[in-house]
ZALUM-826709 format. One record per atom (N, C-alpha, C, O): residue in three letters; x, y, z; residue number from 1; atom name. Coordinates in pm, 1 decimal, padded with zeros to 6 digits. Layout:
<sites>
{code:ala&x:X&y:Y&z:Z&pos:NUM&site:CA}
...
</sites>
This chain:
<sites>
{code:met&x:-02701.7&y:03070.3&z:-00233.0&pos:1&site:N}
{code:met&x:-02704.7&y:02907.8&z:-00344.7&pos:1&site:CA}
{code:met&x:-02630.5&y:02922.6&z:-00405.4&pos:1&site:C}
{code:met&x:-02547.0&y:02832.7&z:-00414.9&pos:1&site:O}
{code:leu&x:-02611.4&y:03073.6&z:-00502.3&pos:2&site:N}
{code:leu&x:-02511.3&y:03061.3&z:-00618.3&pos:2&site:CA}
{code:leu&x:-02392.2&y:03003.7&z:-00604.9&pos:2&site:C}
{code:leu&x:-02318.3&y:02948.1&z:-00686.3&pos:2&site:O}
{code:arg&x:-02382.2&y:03028.9&z:-00468.2&pos:3&site:N}
{code:arg&x:-02164.6&y:02979.6&z:-00444.0&pos:3&site:CA}
{code:arg&x:-02209.7&y:02864.3&z:-00451.5&pos:3&site:C}
{code:arg&x:-02197.7&y:02809.3&z:-00560.9&pos:3&site:O}
{code:phe&x:-02270.2&y:02795.1&z:-00349.8&pos:4&site:N}
{code:phe&x:-02306.6&y:02647.8&z:-00356.1&pos:4&site:CA}
{code:phe&x:-02319.7&y:02590.8&z:-00480.2&pos:4&site:C}
{code:phe&x:-02251.9&y:02488.5&z:-00489.3&pos:4&site:O}
{code:leu&x:-02387.4&y:02621.2&z:-00588.4&pos:5&site:N}
{code:leu&x:-02426.0&y:02577.9&z:-00724.9&pos:5&site:CA}
{code:leu&x:-02218.7&y:02583.9&z:-00803.6&pos:5&site:C}
{code:leu&x:-02150.1&y:02489.3&z:-00842.1&pos:5&site:O}
{code:val&x:-02192.1&y:02699.6&z:-00798.9&pos:6&site:N}
{code:val&x:-02064.5&y:02728.3&z:-00851.1&pos:6&site:CA}
{code:val&x:-01989.1&y:02626.9&z:-00790.8&pos:6&site:C}
{code:val&x:-01981.7&y:02520.3&z:-00852.0&pos:6&site:O}
{code:val&x:-01936.5&y:02637.3&z:-00692.2&pos:7&site:N}
{code:val&x:-01850.1&y:02501.4&z:-00603.4&pos:7&site:CA}
{code:val&x:-01887.4&y:02346.0&z:-00677.9&pos:7&site:C}
{code:val&x:-01811.7&y:02257.9&z:-00718.4&pos:7&site:O}
{code:thr&x:-02012.3&y:02353.9&z:-00676.3&pos:8&site:N}
{code:thr&x:-02075.3&y:02224.7&z:-00695.5&pos:8&site:CA}
{code:thr&x:-02017.9&y:02188.9&z:-00806.5&pos:8&site:C}
{code:thr&x:-01913.9&y:02123.4&z:-00813.2&pos:8&site:O}
{code:ser&x:-02087.8&y:02233.1&z:-00906.4&pos:9&site:N}
{code:ser&x:-02043.9&y:02229.4&z:-01053.4&pos:9&site:CA}
{code:ser&x:-01894.2&y:02254.4&z:-01098.0&pos:9&site:C}
{code:ser&x:-01864.9&y:02223.4&z:-01213.5&pos:9&site:O}
{code:leu&x:-01787.3&y:02313.7&z:-01006.8&pos:10&site:N}
{code:leu&x:-01640.2&y:02276.9&z:-01043.5&pos:10&site:CA}
{code:leu&x:-01597.2&y:02160.9&z:-01010.7&pos:10&site:C}
{code:leu&x:-01512.9&y:02104.3&z:-01080.3&pos:10&site:O}
{code:cys&x:-01647.2&y:02106.1&z:-00900.0&pos:11&site:N}
{code:cys&x:-01625.3&y:01976.6&z:-00832.7&pos:11&site:CA}
{code:cys&x:-01618.7&y:01869.2&z:-00885.5&pos:11&site:C}
{code:cys&x:-01536.9&y:01777.5&z:-00879.3&pos:11&site:O}
{code:val&x:-01800.0&y:01899.6&z:-00991.1&pos:12&site:N}
{code:val&x:-01795.0&y:01767.9&z:-01085.3&pos:12&site:CA}
{code:val&x:-01707.6&y:01780.9&z:-01158.5&pos:12&site:C}
{code:val&x:-01621.9&y:01692.6&z:-01163.6&pos:12&site:O}
{code:leu&x:-01698.1&y:01903.6&z:-01246.7&pos:13&site:N}
{code:leu&x:-01593.7&y:01897.2&z:-01359.2&pos:13&site:CA}
{code:leu&x:-01461.2&y:01861.5&z:-01304.3&pos:13&site:C}
{code:leu&x:-01400.6&y:01788.6&z:-01382.8&pos:13&site:O}
{code:gly&x:-01405.5&y:01884.1&z:-01212.3&pos:14&site:N}
{code:gly&x:-01246.3&y:01854.3&z:-01222.0&pos:14&site:CA}
{code:gly&x:-01247.3&y:01731.5&z:-01183.2&pos:14&site:C}
{code:gly&x:-01136.7&y:01678.1&z:-01175.0&pos:14&site:O}
{code:leu&x:-01348.9&y:01662.9&z:-01153.6&pos:15&site:N}
{code:leu&x:-01386.5&y:01508.7&z:-01117.4&pos:15&site:CA}
{code:leu&x:-01334.4&y:01417.1&z:-01239.5&pos:15&site:C}
{code:leu&x:-01250.6&y:01331.2&z:-01266.6&pos:15&site:O}
{code:thr&x:-01454.3&y:01502.8&z:-01302.9&pos:16&site:N}
{code:thr&x:-01451.4&y:01417.6&z:-01454.2&pos:16&site:CA}
{code:thr&x:-01367.0&y:01432.1&z:-01552.4&pos:16&site:C}
{code:thr&x:-01356.0&y:01361.8&z:-01652.8&pos:16&site:O}
{code:ala&x:-01289.6&y:01552.8&z:-01512.5&pos:17&site:N}
{code:ala&x:-01173.1&y:01573.8&z:-01598.3&pos:17&site:CA}
{code:ala&x:-01031.3&y:01497.4&z:-01535.8&pos:17&site:C}
{code:ala&x:-00935.6&y:01492.8&z:-01613.1&pos:17&site:O}
{code:cys&x:-01017.8&y:01448.4&z:-01423.6&pos:18&site:N}
{code:cys&x:-00913.2&y:01327.2&z:-01402.2&pos:18&site:CA}
{code:cys&x:-00981.4&y:01211.7&z:-01393.6&pos:18&site:C}
{code:cys&x:-00918.1&y:01127.3&z:-01330.2&pos:18&site:O}
{code:gly&x:-01079.7&y:01177.4&z:-01430.6&pos:19&site:N}
{code:gly&x:-01130.0&y:01021.0&z:-01459.2&pos:19&site:CA}
{code:gly&x:-01097.1&y:01009.3&z:-01560.0&pos:19&site:C}
{code:gly&x:-01045.5&y:00898.2&z:-01548.4&pos:19&site:O}
{code:ser&x:-01077.2&y:01046.4&z:-01701.9&pos:20&site:N}
{code:ser&x:-01019.9&y:01031.3&z:-01809.0&pos:20&site:CA}
{code:ser&x:-00898.0&y:00974.2&z:-01849.2&pos:20&site:C}
{code:ser&x:-00881.3&y:00888.9&z:-01936.4&pos:20&site:O}
{code:asp&x:-00791.3&y:01043.8&z:-01758.4&pos:21&site:N}
{code:asp&x:-00618.4&y:01046.7&z:-01795.6&pos:21&site:CA}
{code:asp&x:-00635.9&y:00902.9&z:-01678.6&pos:21&site:C}
{code:asp&x:-00570.7&y:00808.7&z:-01723.6&pos:21&site:O}
{code:lys&x:-00687.5&y:00876.2&z:-01580.3&pos:22&site:N}
{code:lys&x:-00690.4&y:00726.5&z:-01524.9&pos:22&site:CA}
{code:lys&x:-00731.2&y:00625.2&z:-01585.0&pos:22&site:C}
{code:lys&x:-00678.2&y:00516.0&z:-01564.5&pos:22&site:O}
{code:ala&x:-00850.7&y:00643.3&z:-01685.7&pos:23&site:N}
{code:ala&x:-00870.9&y:00505.0&z:-01781.1&pos:23&site:CA}
{code:ala&x:-00747.7&y:00491.1&z:-01865.2&pos:23&site:C}
{code:ala&x:-00697.3&y:00379.0&z:-01871.4&pos:23&site:O}
{code:asp&x:-00693.7&y:00588.2&z:-01929.4&pos:24&site:N}
{code:asp&x:-00587.0&y:00538.9&z:-02023.7&pos:24&site:CA}
{code:asp&x:-00511.4&y:00510.6&z:-01949.0&pos:24&site:C}
{code:asp&x:-00537.1&y:00390.2&z:-01950.3&pos:24&site:O}
{code:ala&x:-00434.2&y:00519.3&z:-01879.6&pos:25&site:N}
{code:ala&x:-00338.3&y:00514.0&z:-01798.7&pos:25&site:CA}
{code:ala&x:-00355.1&y:00320.0&z:-01756.7&pos:25&site:C}
{code:ala&x:-00258.7&y:00244.8&z:-01770.8&pos:25&site:O}
{code:val&x:-00453.3&y:00284.7&z:-01721.0&pos:26&site:N}
{code:val&x:-00496.7&y:00190.3&z:-01707.9&pos:26&site:CA}
{code:val&x:-00503.1&y:00088.7&z:-01843.2&pos:26&site:C}
{code:val&x:-00462.9&y:-00027.0&z:-01830.5&pos:26&site:O}
{code:glu&x:-00549.1&y:00130.8&z:-01957.9&pos:27&site:N}
{code:glu&x:-00561.7&y:00058.5&z:-02060.6&pos:27&site:CA}
{code:glu&x:-00450.4&y:00038.7&z:-02105.9&pos:27&site:C}
{code:glu&x:-00433.8&y:-00074.1&z:-02152.3&pos:27&site:O}
{code:glu&x:-00351.3&y:00119.4&z:-02110.7&pos:28&site:N}
{code:glu&x:-00194.4&y:00117.5&z:-02144.5&pos:28&site:CA}
{code:glu&x:-00093.9&y:-00019.0&z:-02093.4&pos:28&site:C}
{code:glu&x:00007.8&y:-00062.3&z:-02147.7&pos:28&site:O}
{code:leu&x:-00156.8&y:-00061.9&z:-01981.8&pos:29&site:N}
{code:leu&x:-00075.0&y:-00173.3&z:-01931.7&pos:29&site:CA}
{code:leu&x:-00129.3&y:-00311.9&z:-01965.8&pos:29&site:C}
{code:leu&x:-00248.4&y:-00342.8&z:-01970.7&pos:29&site:O}
{code:gly&x:-00042.3&y:-00377.1&z:-01984.7&pos:30&site:N}
{code:gly&x:-00088.7&y:-00521.9&z:-02050.1&pos:30&site:CA}
{code:gly&x:-00136.2&y:-00612.6&z:-01885.6&pos:30&site:C}
{code:gly&x:-00123.6&y:-00586.6&z:-01766.0&pos:30&site:O}
{code:ser&x:-00183.6&y:-00706.1&z:-01952.2&pos:31&site:N}
{code:ser&x:-00245.2&y:-00810.8&z:-01826.1&pos:31&site:CA}
{code:ser&x:-00101.7&y:-00847.4&z:-01743.0&pos:31&site:C}
{code:ser&x:-00096.7&y:-00856.0&z:-01620.3&pos:31&site:O}
{code:ala&x:00004.0&y:-00865.5&z:-01825.8&pos:32&site:N}
{code:ala&x:00132.2&y:-00949.4&z:-01699.5&pos:32&site:CA}
{code:ala&x:00157.5&y:-00817.5&z:-01652.8&pos:32&site:C}
{code:ala&x:00168.7&y:-00816.7&z:-01530.2&pos:32&site:O}
{code:gln&x:00172.4&y:-00690.0&z:-01712.8&pos:33&site:N}
{code:gln&x:00209.1&y:-00561.7&z:-01597.7&pos:33&site:CA}
{code:gln&x:00096.0&y:-00544.6&z:-01477.2&pos:33&site:C}
{code:gln&x:00117.8&y:-00466.1&z:-01384.9&pos:33&site:O}
{code:gln&x:-00019.5&y:-00618.5&z:-01483.5&pos:34&site:N}
{code:gln&x:-00138.4&y:-00534.0&z:-01430.3&pos:34&site:CA}
{code:gln&x:-00142.3&y:-00649.1&z:-01262.9&pos:34&site:C}
{code:gln&x:-00196.8&y:-00632.8&z:-01153.8&pos:34&site:O}
{code:gly&x:-00070.7&y:-00740.4&z:-01310.3&pos:35&site:N}
{code:gly&x:-00056.3&y:-00892.0&z:-01237.9&pos:35&site:CA}
{code:gly&x:-00198.1&y:-00940.8&z:-01203.3&pos:35&site:C}
{code:gly&x:-00264.7&y:-00889.7&z:-01113.3&pos:35&site:O}
{code:leu&x:-00241.5&y:-01045.9&z:-01282.4&pos:36&site:N}
{code:leu&x:-00366.5&y:-01105.0&z:-01270.8&pos:36&site:CA}
{code:leu&x:-00346.0&y:-01192.2&z:-01159.1&pos:36&site:C}
{code:leu&x:-00233.0&y:-01222.9&z:-01121.2&pos:36&site:O}
{code:ala&x:-00471.2&y:-01241.0&z:-01094.8&pos:37&site:N}
{code:ala&x:-00439.9&y:-01271.4&z:-00986.5&pos:37&site:CA}
{code:ala&x:-00494.6&y:-01421.2&z:-00976.1&pos:37&site:C}
{code:ala&x:-00601.7&y:-01462.1&z:-01021.1&pos:37&site:O}
{code:cys&x:-00383.3&y:-01504.9&z:-00896.8&pos:38&site:N}
{code:cys&x:-00430.9&y:-01636.8&z:-00918.3&pos:38&site:CA}
{code:cys&x:-00586.9&y:-01710.6&z:-00882.9&pos:38&site:C}
{code:cys&x:-00647.9&y:-01652.8&z:-00793.0&pos:38&site:O}
{code:glu&x:-00649.5&y:-01819.1&z:-00938.1&pos:39&site:N}
{code:glu&x:-00768.3&y:-01829.2&z:-00852.1&pos:39&site:CA}
{code:glu&x:-00732.2&y:-01886.4&z:-00749.4&pos:39&site:C}
{code:glu&x:-00640.2&y:-01966.8&z:-00734.5&pos:39&site:O}
{code:trp&x:-00820.9&y:-01836.3&z:-00659.6&pos:40&site:N}
{code:trp&x:-00826.2&y:-01887.0&z:-00517.4&pos:40&site:CA}
{code:trp&x:-00881.8&y:-02004.0&z:-00500.3&pos:40&site:C}
{code:trp&x:-00978.4&y:-02063.1&z:-00548.8&pos:40&site:O}
{code:gly&x:-00773.7&y:-02033.5&z:-00394.3&pos:41&site:N}
{code:gly&x:-00818.4&y:-02184.9&z:-00343.5&pos:41&site:CA}
{code:gly&x:-00712.7&y:-02294.6&z:-00429.4&pos:41&site:C}
{code:gly&x:-00644.6&y:-02369.8&z:-00359.7&pos:41&site:O}
{code:thr&x:-00702.3&y:-02301.4&z:-00551.0&pos:42&site:N}
{code:thr&x:-00638.1&y:-02384.3&z:-00657.4&pos:42&site:CA}
{code:thr&x:-00540.7&y:-02317.0&z:-00704.2&pos:42&site:C}
{code:thr&x:-00465.2&y:-02385.8&z:-00772.8&pos:42&site:O}
{code:gly&x:-00503.8&y:-02177.7&z:-00691.4&pos:43&site:N}
{code:gly&x:-00352.5&y:-02117.0&z:-00730.6&pos:43&site:CA}
{code:gly&x:-00376.7&y:-02193.6&z:-00917.5&pos:43&site:C}
{code:gly&x:-00309.4&y:-02287.3&z:-00960.5&pos:43&site:O}
{code:ala&x:-00445.4&y:-02148.4&z:-00966.3&pos:44&site:N}
{code:ala&x:-00446.0&y:-02167.0&z:-01134.8&pos:44&site:CA}
{code:ala&x:-00450.9&y:-02061.2&z:-01191.3&pos:44&site:C}
{code:ala&x:-00522.4&y:-01969.3&z:-01151.4&pos:44&site:O}
{code:cys&x:-00372.2&y:-02053.9&z:-01299.7&pos:45&site:N}
{code:cys&x:-00362.0&y:-01910.6&z:-01370.6&pos:45&site:CA}
{code:cys&x:-00379.1&y:-01937.9&z:-01525.6&pos:45&site:C}
{code:cys&x:-00369.7&y:-02053.0&z:-01568.3&pos:45&site:O}
{code:pro&x:-00400.4&y:-01846.8&z:-01596.5&pos:46&site:N}
{code:pro&x:-00439.9&y:-01908.2&z:-01719.4&pos:46&site:CA}
{code:pro&x:-00340.6&y:-01904.0&z:-01791.2&pos:46&site:C}
{code:pro&x:-00239.6&y:-01849.1&z:-01747.3&pos:46&site:O}
{code:gly&x:-00341.5&y:-01957.7&z:-01914.5&pos:47&site:N}
{code:gly&x:-00217.4&y:-02025.9&z:-02014.5&pos:47&site:CA}
{code:gly&x:-00070.7&y:-02075.4&z:-01938.1&pos:47&site:C}
{code:gly&x:-00071.4&y:-02155.0&z:-01844.1&pos:47&site:O}
{code:asn&x:00022.5&y:-02030.3&z:-01980.0&pos:48&site:N}
{code:asn&x:00144.6&y:-02090.3&z:-01941.5&pos:48&site:CA}
{code:asn&x:00232.4&y:-02034.4&z:-01825.8&pos:48&site:C}
{code:asn&x:00353.8&y:-02050.1&z:-01812.8&pos:48&site:O}
{code:thr&x:00128.5&y:-01950.7&z:-01725.8&pos:49&site:N}
{code:thr&x:00165.5&y:-01877.8&z:-01627.7&pos:49&site:CA}
{code:thr&x:00131.3&y:-01939.6&z:-01510.0&pos:49&site:C}
{code:thr&x:00039.3&y:-02021.2&z:-01506.6&pos:49&site:O}
{code:val&x:00223.8&y:-01896.4&z:-01370.0&pos:50&site:N}
{code:val&x:00226.7&y:-01991.5&z:-01275.7&pos:50&site:CA}
{code:val&x:00180.7&y:-01894.5&z:-01157.8&pos:50&site:C}
{code:val&x:00171.7&y:-01772.1&z:-01166.7&pos:50&site:O}
{code:cys&x:00152.4&y:-01975.3&z:-01042.0&pos:51&site:N}
{code:cys&x:00104.4&y:-01866.3&z:-00934.5&pos:51&site:CA}
{code:cys&x:00231.6&y:-01827.6&z:-00859.6&pos:51&site:C}
{code:cys&x:00312.2&y:-01915.2&z:-00828.5&pos:51&site:O}
{code:ala&x:00251.2&y:-01705.1&z:-00831.0&pos:52&site:N}
{code:ala&x:00341.8&y:-01687.3&z:-00761.2&pos:52&site:CA}
{code:ala&x:00273.8&y:-01612.7&z:-00607.7&pos:52&site:C}
{code:ala&x:00200.2&y:-01514.2&z:-00602.1&pos:52&site:O}
{code:tyr&x:00314.7&y:-01677.7&z:-00517.7&pos:53&site:N}
{code:tyr&x:00221.8&y:-01665.8&z:-00414.8&pos:53&site:CA}
{code:tyr&x:00297.2&y:-01537.3&z:-00304.5&pos:53&site:C}
{code:tyr&x:00417.4&y:-01528.3&z:-00279.5&pos:53&site:O}
{code:phe&x:00224.6&y:-01478.4&z:-00270.1&pos:54&site:N}
{code:phe&x:00252.0&y:-01370.3&z:-00154.5&pos:54&site:CA}
{code:phe&x:00331.5&y:-01481.4&z:-00045.4&pos:54&site:C}
{code:phe&x:00309.7&y:-01602.1&z:-00034.8&pos:54&site:O}
{code:pro&x:00453.5&y:-01377.2&z:00048.3&pos:55&site:N}
{code:pro&x:00529.5&y:-01460.2&z:00131.5&pos:55&site:CA}
{code:pro&x:00469.5&y:-01438.5&z:00230.9&pos:55&site:C}
{code:pro&x:00557.1&y:-01447.0&z:00316.9&pos:55&site:O}
{code:asp&x:00339.4&y:-01406.2&z:00300.8&pos:56&site:N}
{code:asp&x:00259.7&y:-01353.9&z:00415.3&pos:56&site:CA}
{code:asp&x:00130.3&y:-01482.6&z:00391.9&pos:56&site:C}
{code:asp&x:00091.1&y:-01525.1&z:00500.6&pos:56&site:O}
{code:thr&x:00073.8&y:-01536.1&z:00291.6&pos:57&site:N}
{code:thr&x:-00002.3&y:-01630.6&z:00275.5&pos:57&site:CA}
{code:thr&x:00015.3&y:-01727.8&z:00157.5&pos:57&site:C}
{code:thr&x:00089.2&y:-01698.4&z:00063.6&pos:57&site:O}
{code:trp&x:-00060.2&y:-01856.5&z:00163.2&pos:58&site:N}
{code:trp&x:-00018.8&y:-01947.9&z:00015.2&pos:58&site:CA}
{code:trp&x:-00185.2&y:-01923.4&z:-00023.8&pos:58&site:C}
{code:trp&x:-00219.3&y:-02005.2&z:-00109.3&pos:58&site:O}
{code:glu&x:-00260.1&y:-01861.9&z:00003.8&pos:59&site:N}
{code:glu&x:-00353.1&y:-01841.6&z:-00045.1&pos:59&site:CA}
{code:glu&x:-00430.5&y:-01762.3&z:-00144.5&pos:59&site:C}
{code:glu&x:-00544.1&y:-01780.0&z:-00188.3&pos:59&site:O}
{code:glu&x:-00323.7&y:-01651.9&z:-00174.7&pos:60&site:N}
{code:glu&x:-00349.6&y:-01543.3&z:-00239.0&pos:60&site:CA}
{code:glu&x:-00167.3&y:-01532.6&z:-00335.9&pos:60&site:C}
{code:glu&x:-00054.6&y:-01552.7&z:-00290.5&pos:60&site:O}
{code:gly&x:-00203.1&y:-01501.3&z:-00448.7&pos:61&site:N}
{code:gly&x:-00069.9&y:-01468.5&z:-00515.3&pos:61&site:CA}
{code:gly&x:-00115.4&y:-01363.8&z:-00695.9&pos:61&site:C}
{code:gly&x:-00218.2&y:-01303.7&z:-00727.1&pos:61&site:O}
{code:leu&x:00004.2&y:-01383.7&z:-00766.1&pos:62&site:N}
{code:leu&x:-00026.1&y:-01328.4&z:-00919.1&pos:62&site:CA}
{code:leu&x:00015.3&y:-01389.4&z:-01004.9&pos:62&site:C}
{code:leu&x:00120.3&y:-01447.6&z:-00977.6&pos:62&site:O}
{code:cys&x:-00019.3&y:-01401.9&z:-01094.5&pos:63&site:N}
{code:cys&x:00038.2&y:-01490.4&z:-01193.0&pos:63&site:CA}
{code:cys&x:00116.8&y:-01418.6&z:-01265.7&pos:63&site:C}
{code:cys&x:00091.3&y:-01313.8&z:-01325.0&pos:63&site:O}
{code:arg&x:00263.0&y:-01507.9&z:-01256.9&pos:64&site:N}
{code:arg&x:00356.9&y:-01491.1&z:-01350.3&pos:64&site:CA}
{code:arg&x:00414.9&y:-01585.7&z:-01446.6&pos:64&site:C}
{code:arg&x:00410.2&y:-01707.4&z:-01428.8&pos:64&site:O}
{code:pro&x:00476.1&y:-01523.3&z:-01561.0&pos:65&site:N}
{code:pro&x:00565.5&y:-01650.2&z:-01617.7&pos:65&site:CA}
{code:pro&x:00643.6&y:-01721.5&z:-01568.5&pos:65&site:C}
{code:pro&x:00728.0&y:-01690.9&z:-01484.2&pos:65&site:O}
{code:pro&x:00617.2&y:-01860.0&z:-01632.2&pos:66&site:N}
{code:pro&x:00735.0&y:-01975.7&z:-01528.1&pos:66&site:CA}
{code:pro&x:00857.7&y:-01924.0&z:-01555.6&pos:66&site:C}
{code:pro&x:00883.8&y:-01837.5&z:-01639.2&pos:66&site:O}
{code:cys&x:00951.7&y:-01995.4&z:-01462.0&pos:67&site:N}
{code:cys&x:01101.3&y:-01988.8&z:-01446.3&pos:67&site:CA}
{code:cys&x:01118.2&y:-02139.4&z:-01531.2&pos:67&site:C}
{code:cys&x:01061.4&y:-02241.2&z:-01491.7&pos:67&site:O}
{code:ile&x:01195.8&y:-02136.2&z:-01640.3&pos:68&site:N}
{code:ile&x:01238.4&y:-02267.6&z:-01693.4&pos:68&site:CA}
{code:ile&x:01397.7&y:-02284.8&z:-01705.1&pos:68&site:C}
{code:ile&x:01470.3&y:-02195.3&z:-01748.2&pos:68&site:O}
{code:asn&x:01435.3&y:-02387.8&z:-01669.6&pos:69&site:N}
{code:asn&x:01579.6&y:-02433.5&z:-01654.5&pos:69&site:CA}
{code:asn&x:01633.8&y:-02301.1&z:-01556.9&pos:69&site:C}
{code:asn&x:01747.7&y:-02254.5&z:-01558.7&pos:69&site:O}
{code:gly&x:01559.7&y:-02271.3&z:-01501.9&pos:70&site:N}
{code:gly&x:01668.2&y:-02135.9&z:-01417.8&pos:70&site:CA}
{code:gly&x:01665.0&y:-01974.1&z:-01511.1&pos:70&site:C}
{code:gly&x:01722.1&y:-01868.6&z:-01483.3&pos:70&site:O}
{code:gly&x:01591.0&y:-02002.2&z:-01606.2&pos:71&site:N}
{code:gly&x:01572.0&y:-01878.4&z:-01676.2&pos:71&site:CA}
{code:gly&x:01474.1&y:-01787.5&z:-01719.8&pos:71&site:C}
{code:gly&x:01375.1&y:-01860.5&z:-01715.8&pos:71&site:O}
{code:cys&x:01450.8&y:-01723.8&z:-01742.4&pos:72&site:N}
{code:cys&x:01348.9&y:-01606.7&z:-01788.5&pos:72&site:CA}
{code:cys&x:01331.0&y:-01582.1&z:-01931.6&pos:72&site:C}
{code:cys&x:01432.7&y:-01550.8&z:-01993.4&pos:72&site:O}
{code:glu&x:01226.0&y:-01590.1&z:-01992.9&pos:73&site:N}
{code:glu&x:01213.5&y:-01469.9&z:-02125.1&pos:73&site:CA}
{code:glu&x:01289.5&y:-01399.9&z:-02158.9&pos:73&site:C}
{code:glu&x:01368.5&y:-01416.0&z:-02251.9&pos:73&site:O}
{code:ser&x:01271.9&y:-01252.4&z:-02044.4&pos:74&site:N}
{code:ser&x:01259.8&y:-01116.6&z:-02033.2&pos:74&site:CA}
{code:ser&x:01382.9&y:-01103.0&z:-01950.4&pos:74&site:C}
{code:ser&x:01387.4&y:-01142.2&z:-01833.8&pos:74&site:O}
{code:ser&x:01484.8&y:-01045.6&z:-02013.8&pos:75&site:N}
{code:ser&x:01608.3&y:-01047.7&z:-01945.9&pos:75&site:CA}
{code:ser&x:01620.6&y:-00893.7&z:-01831.3&pos:75&site:C}
{code:ser&x:01718.2&y:-00856.6&z:-01766.1&pos:75&site:O}
{code:ala&x:01480.9&y:-00830.2&z:-01841.7&pos:76&site:N}
{code:ala&x:01462.9&y:-00771.7&z:-01718.3&pos:76&site:CA}
{code:ala&x:01380.9&y:-00861.4&z:-01578.2&pos:76&site:C}
{code:ala&x:01335.3&y:-00818.8&z:-01472.1&pos:76&site:O}
{code:asn&x:01386.9&y:-00970.0&z:-01623.4&pos:77&site:N}
{code:asn&x:01319.1&y:-01071.5&z:-01508.7&pos:77&site:CA}
{code:asn&x:01425.4&y:-01141.1&z:-01429.8&pos:77&site:C}
{code:asn&x:01520.6&y:-01192.2&z:-01488.8&pos:77&site:O}
{code:val&x:01415.4&y:-01145.4&z:-01311.5&pos:78&site:N}
{code:val&x:01475.5&y:-01295.8&z:-01271.3&pos:78&site:CA}
{code:val&x:01378.8&y:-01410.9&z:-01202.2&pos:78&site:C}
{code:val&x:01272.6&y:-01397.0&z:-01141.5&pos:78&site:O}
{code:cys&x:01449.3&y:-01521.0&z:-01231.5&pos:79&site:N}
{code:cys&x:01400.0&y:-01607.5&z:-01168.5&pos:79&site:CA}
{code:cys&x:01381.4&y:-01621.5&z:-00986.2&pos:79&site:C}
{code:cys&x:01477.5&y:-01604.1&z:-00911.1&pos:79&site:O}
{code:cys&x:01249.7&y:-01653.4&z:-00939.3&pos:80&site:N}
{code:cys&x:01244.8&y:-01638.8&z:-00807.1&pos:80&site:CA}
{code:cys&x:01183.6&y:-01820.3&z:-00763.0&pos:80&site:C}
{code:cys&x:01101.7&y:-01880.5&z:-00832.4&pos:80&site:O}
{code:thr&x:01242.3&y:-01872.4&z:-00646.4&pos:81&site:N}
{code:thr&x:01179.9&y:-01974.8&z:-00607.7&pos:81&site:CA}
{code:thr&x:01105.6&y:-01947.0&z:-00462.8&pos:81&site:C}
{code:thr&x:01136.3&y:-01867.7&z:-00373.7&pos:81&site:O}
{code:gln&x:00990.7&y:-02046.2&z:-00472.4&pos:82&site:N}
{code:gln&x:00911.3&y:-02066.3&z:-00357.8&pos:82&site:CA}
{code:gln&x:00893.9&y:-02149.8&z:-00272.3&pos:82&site:C}
{code:gln&x:00931.1&y:-02253.9&z:-00326.4&pos:82&site:O}
{code:arg&x:00853.4&y:-02178.7&z:-00148.8&pos:83&site:N}
{code:arg&x:00846.8&y:-02319.5&z:-00077.5&pos:83&site:CA}
{code:arg&x:00710.0&y:-02391.0&z:-00143.9&pos:83&site:C}
{code:arg&x:00730.7&y:-02507.7&z:-00177.4&pos:83&site:O}
{code:asn&x:00574.7&y:-02342.1&z:-00168.7&pos:84&site:N}
{code:asn&x:00509.9&y:-02421.2&z:-00216.4&pos:84&site:CA}
{code:asn&x:00487.2&y:-02363.1&z:-00317.3&pos:84&site:C}
{code:asn&x:00434.4&y:-02253.7&z:-00297.5&pos:84&site:O}
{code:gly&x:00512.0&y:-02400.1&z:-00467.3&pos:85&site:N}
{code:gly&x:00471.3&y:-02387.4&z:-00609.6&pos:85&site:CA}
{code:gly&x:00582.2&y:-02389.2&z:-00680.2&pos:85&site:C}
{code:gly&x:00682.5&y:-02434.8&z:-00625.3&pos:85&site:O}
{code:ala&x:00590.9&y:-02340.9&z:-00816.7&pos:86&site:N}
{code:ala&x:00677.8&y:-02333.9&z:-00929.2&pos:86&site:CA}
{code:ala&x:00748.9&y:-02204.7&z:-00871.5&pos:86&site:C}
{code:ala&x:00718.5&y:-02123.5&z:-00784.2&pos:86&site:O}
{code:pro&x:00852.7&y:-02219.6&z:-00954.1&pos:87&site:N}
{code:pro&x:00965.2&y:-02120.6&z:-01015.1&pos:87&site:CA}
{code:pro&x:00901.8&y:-02017.4&z:-01092.2&pos:87&site:C}
{code:pro&x:00831.9&y:-02063.5&z:-01182.5&pos:87&site:O}
{code:tyr&x:00904.8&y:-01876.0&z:-01083.8&pos:88&site:N}
{code:tyr&x:00844.5&y:-01759.9&z:-01151.6&pos:88&site:CA}
{code:tyr&x:00950.4&y:-01683.6&z:-01198.5&pos:88&site:C}
{code:tyr&x:01071.6&y:-01687.6&z:-01177.5&pos:88&site:O}
{code:cys&x:00872.1&y:-01606.9&z:-01272.6&pos:89&site:N}
{code:cys&x:00985.9&y:-01492.0&z:-01337.0&pos:89&site:CA}
{code:cys&x:00902.7&y:-01360.7&z:-01289.4&pos:89&site:C}
{code:cys&x:00780.1&y:-01349.5&z:-01288.5&pos:89&site:O}
{code:asn&x:01001.2&y:-01262.3&z:-01249.4&pos:90&site:N}
{code:asn&x:00960.4&y:-01137.7&z:-01216.6&pos:90&site:CA}
{code:asn&x:01058.3&y:-01053.3&z:-01180.7&pos:90&site:C}
{code:asn&x:01174.0&y:-01091.1&z:-01162.4&pos:90&site:O}
{code:ser&x:01016.7&y:-00925.2&z:-01167.2&pos:91&site:N}
{code:ser&x:01129.0&y:-00784.3&z:-01184.2&pos:91&site:CA}
{code:ser&x:01217.3&y:-00786.3&z:-01068.3&pos:91&site:C}
{code:ser&x:01334.6&y:-00748.8&z:-01068.1&pos:91&site:O}
{code:ser&x:01120.1&y:-00855.3&z:-00923.0&pos:92&site:N}
{code:ser&x:01186.5&y:-00883.6&z:-00809.5&pos:92&site:CA}
{code:ser&x:01057.8&y:-00951.9&z:-00772.4&pos:92&site:C}
{code:ser&x:00939.2&y:-00934.1&z:-00800.2&pos:92&site:O}
{code:cys&x:01173.6&y:-01095.8&z:-00647.9&pos:93&site:N}
{code:cys&x:01090.6&y:-01185.4&z:-00623.7&pos:93&site:CA}
{code:cys&x:00992.5&y:-01130.9&z:-00485.1&pos:93&site:C}
{code:cys&x:01050.7&y:-01051.8&z:-00410.8&pos:93&site:O}
{code:phe&x:00853.8&y:-01167.5&z:-00448.7&pos:94&site:N}
{code:phe&x:00813.3&y:-01119.5&z:-00374.2&pos:94&site:CA}
{code:phe&x:00856.3&y:-01195.6&z:-00198.3&pos:94&site:C}
{code:phe&x:00811.1&y:-01144.0&z:-00096.0&pos:94&site:O}
</sites>
């Protein structure tokens, strides 16, 4: 019985220690890096972002900055086109 309590205590302490590191990593990412999902059904996105649809479906996608006049605000991004939707900027096209 004592062995069971020791093993259980170590597992609980180990899981607790791991949880704090993951929370810090999520907080460091901005909303653009996390990839806000487009509103299902309408494809609406907040602010001036546009929906970048996944290639397998035209119902789901991620909100990305728009591609304006063939260019992106960030030089790390490329302008991507899609069949049904506005051009968007991303590090790589979906």
